[in-house]
C-alpha positions in Angstrom: 0.0 0.0 0.0 1.3 3.4 -1.0 0.9 6.2 1.6 0.8 9.8 0.4 0.7 13.1 2.3 -0.7 16.2 0.5 -0.2 19.6 2.1 -3.0 22.1 1.7 -5.4 19.4 0.8 -8.7 20.3 2.3 -9.8 22.1 -0.9 -8.9 23.0 -4.4 -6.1 21.1 -6.3 -5.0 19.4 -3.1 -8.4 18.0 -2.4 -8.9 16.8 -6.0 -5.4 15.2 -6.0 -6.3 13.4 -2.8 -9.6 12.2 -4.3 -7.8 10.8 -7.3 -5.1 9.1 -5.3 -7.6 7.5 -2.9 -9.3 6.1 -6.0 -6.0 4.8 -7.2 -5.6 2.8 -3.9 -3.3 5.1 -1.9 -3.7 5.7 1.8 -3.9 9.5 1.7 -3.2 12.0 4.5 -5.1 15.3 4.1 -2.7 18.0 5.4 -4.6 21.1 6.5 -3.9 24.1 8.7 -7.4 24.0 10.0 -7.8 20.6 11.8 -11.7 20.6 11.5 -11.7 21.4 7.7 -9.1 18.7 7.2 -11.2 16.2 9.2 -14.3 16.9 7.1 -12.4 16.7 3.8 -10.8 13.4 4.9 -14.2 12.0 5.8 -15.6 12.9 2.4 -12.8 11.1 0.6 -12.1 8.1 2.9 -8.7 9.6 3.7 -6.8 10.4 6.9 -6.5 13.9 8.3 -3.4 15.5 9.8 -3.2 19.0 11.1 -0.2 20.6 9.3 0.7 24.2 9.0 3.8 24.4 6.7 4.9 27.6 8.3 5.1 26.1 11.8 8.0 23.8 12.9 6.0 22.3 15.8 3.0 21.5 13.5 5.2 19.9 10.9 7.0 17.8 13.6 3.7 16.6 15.0 2.5 15.7 11.6 5.7 13.6 11.1 4.9 11.7 14.3 1.3 11.1 13.2 2.3 9.8 9.7 5.2 7.7 11.1 2.8 6.1 13.6 0.4 5.3 10.8 3.1 3.3 9.0 5.4 5.7 7.1 5.3 7.7 3.9 6.0 7.0 0.2 4.8 10.1 -1.6 4.9 13.7 -0.5 3.0 16.3 -2.5 4.0 19.9 -1.5 0.8 21.6 -2.6 0.1 24.3 0.0 0.7 27.8 -1.4 -0.5 31.4 -1.3 -0.6 34.2 -3.9 -0.3 37.9 -3.0 -3.5 39.8 -3.9 -4.9 43.3 -3.2 -8.3 43.9 -1.7 -10.0 43.9 -5.1 -8.4 40.6 -5.9 -5.9 42.2 -8.2 -2.3 41.1 -8.2 0.2 43.3 -6.4 2.8 44.5 -9.0 6.4 45.5 -8.7 5.9 49.1 -7.7 3.8 48.1 -4.7 5.4 44.9 -3.5 7.1 45.1 -0.1 9.7 43.1 1.7 7.1 41.9 4.2 4.9 40.7 1.4 7.7 38.8 -0.2 8.6 37.3 3.1 5.1 36.2 3.8 4.8 34.5 0.4 8.1 32.8 0.6 7.3 31.6 4.1 4.6 29.4 2.8 5.6 28.7 -0.8 9.3 28.2 -0.4 10.3 27.8 3.2 7.2 25.6 3.7 8.4 23.3 1.0 11.8 23.0 2.6 10.4 22.7 6.1 8.1 19.8 5.2 10.4 18.0 2.9 13.3 18.1 5.3 11.1 16.9 8.2 9.7 14.0 6.2 12.9 12.9 4.5 13.7 10.2 7.2 10.3 8.6 6.4 10.7 8.9 2.7 14.2 7.3 2.8 12.5 4.2 4.3 10.2 3.8 1.3 11.0 1.4 -1.5 9.8 4.0 -4.1 9.8 7.5 -2.6 8.3 10.3 -4.6 8.1 14.1 -4.0 5.9 16.4 -6.1 6.3 20.1 -5.7 3.4 22.1 -7.0 5.0 25.0 -8.9 3.5 27.2 -11.6 4.2 28.3 -15.2 4.8 31.7 -13.7 8.0 30.3 -12.2 9.4 29.7 -15.7 12.1 32.3 -16.4 11.9 31.3 -20.1 8.2 32.1 -20.2 8.1 35.2 -18.0 10.8 36.9 -20.1 9.2 36.0 -23.5 6.9 38.7 -24.8 4.9 36.3 -26.9 3.7 34.3 -23.9 0.7 35.0 -21.6 3.0 34.6 -18.7 5.0 37.7 -19.7 2.0 40.0 -18.9 1.7 38.8 -15.3 2.6 41.8 -13.1 3.1 40.1 -9.7 6.5 39.6 -8.1 6.3 37.5 -5.0 4.3 34.6 -6.3 6.4 33.9 -9.5 9.6 34.5 -7.6 8.6 31.9 -5.0 7.8 29.4 -7.7 11.1 29.9 -9.5 12.7 29.2 -6.1 10.7 26.0 -5.8 11.9 24.9 -9.2 15.6 25.4 -8.1 14.9 23.6 -4.8 13.4 20.7 -6.7 16.5 20.3 -9.0 18.9 20.4 -6.0 17.0 17.9 -4.0 16.7 15.6 -7.0 20.5 15.7 -7.6 21.2 15.1 -3.9 18.7 12.2 -3.6 18.9 10.1 -6.8 17.0 7.2 -5.2 13.9 9.4 -5.1 11.7 10.7 -7.9 11.5 14.5 -7.2 9.8 16.8 -9.7 7.9 20.1 -9.9 4.7 20.5 -11.8 2.7 23.3 -13.4 -1.1 22.6 -13.0 -2.1 25.4 -15.3 -4.4 28.3 -14.6 -7.0 26.6 -12.5 -10.0 28.1 -10.8 -9.2 27.9 -7.1 -9.4 30.2 -4.0 -5.7 31.0 -4.7 -6.6 33.2 -7.6 -10.1 34.2 -6.6 -11.5 31.5 -8.9 -10.5 33.4 -12.0 -8.7 30.4 -13.5 -9.8 28.9 -16.8 -9.3 25.3 -15.9 -11.3 23.0 -13.5 -9.6 21.4 -10.6 -10.0 18.1 -12.3 -7.9 19.4 -15.2 -5.4 21.1 -13.0 -4.8 18.0 -10.8 -4.0 15.8 -13.7 -0.2 16.4 -13.8 0.0 16.4 -10.0 -1.6 12.9 -9.9 0.5 11.7 -12.8 3.8 12.6 -11.1 2.6 11.3 -7.7 2.2 7.9 -9.4 5.7 8.0 -10.9 7.5 4.7 -10.5 11.2 4.1 -9.7 12.1 4.4 -13.4 10.3 7.7 -13.9 11.8 11.1 -14.3 13.4 13.1 -11.6 14.6 16.7 -11.4 12.1 17.8 -14.0 9.5 20.5 -14.6 6.3 19.3 -16.2 2.8 20.3 -17.2 0.1 18.0 -18.6 1.8 18.0 -22.0 5.3 17.1 -20.8 8.5 19.0 -19.9 8.3 22.8 -19.9 11.2 25.3 -20.1 12.9 26.5 -16.9 
């Protein structure tokens, strides 16, 4: 039996990914900052709930103990993330971005990935086929955000794309250091979730496709890559 932990999984892409992996036969832990929302989501899916705030060391450590007591971990999906938005749901551009805003975004999107991955590495090392999936974004692609002929080029925000570029680099370095694991980052596409005020053009079913695919990667699958539903994408 494969055991999977998904952070930020009580709604949106995380919830849909959990639903699909439960259907595929995984034992899935719904990681959620809000314990009650996580419990309700887990009940709906036939999954397990674990309180997990990726910005809090004590919360992550407690989650490790819970998952270890449940038998260990094979797949980690770092899905929890935030995007900086103004009161009218508009993206905060370069002239208005502040160091505090950058710090807040990186605390969840970057430091959270490192905090959770580092904490769960001992459990993943015990797995026969360990997998880590880091949910990134096409906005983290330097190739796309610097190319005027791409939709990505017109995105005005700073903190969110910078955080996802950092996630991409983290993914590559982890993959090189841990060749026995399959560690990749994925671009779900512009999916309608609370993250973007439900302005996305894809459904969560469409967005979760590449996350699920990479979570199911076997020992001979790719590692250190950056993928969307159509295959590798440029860094």
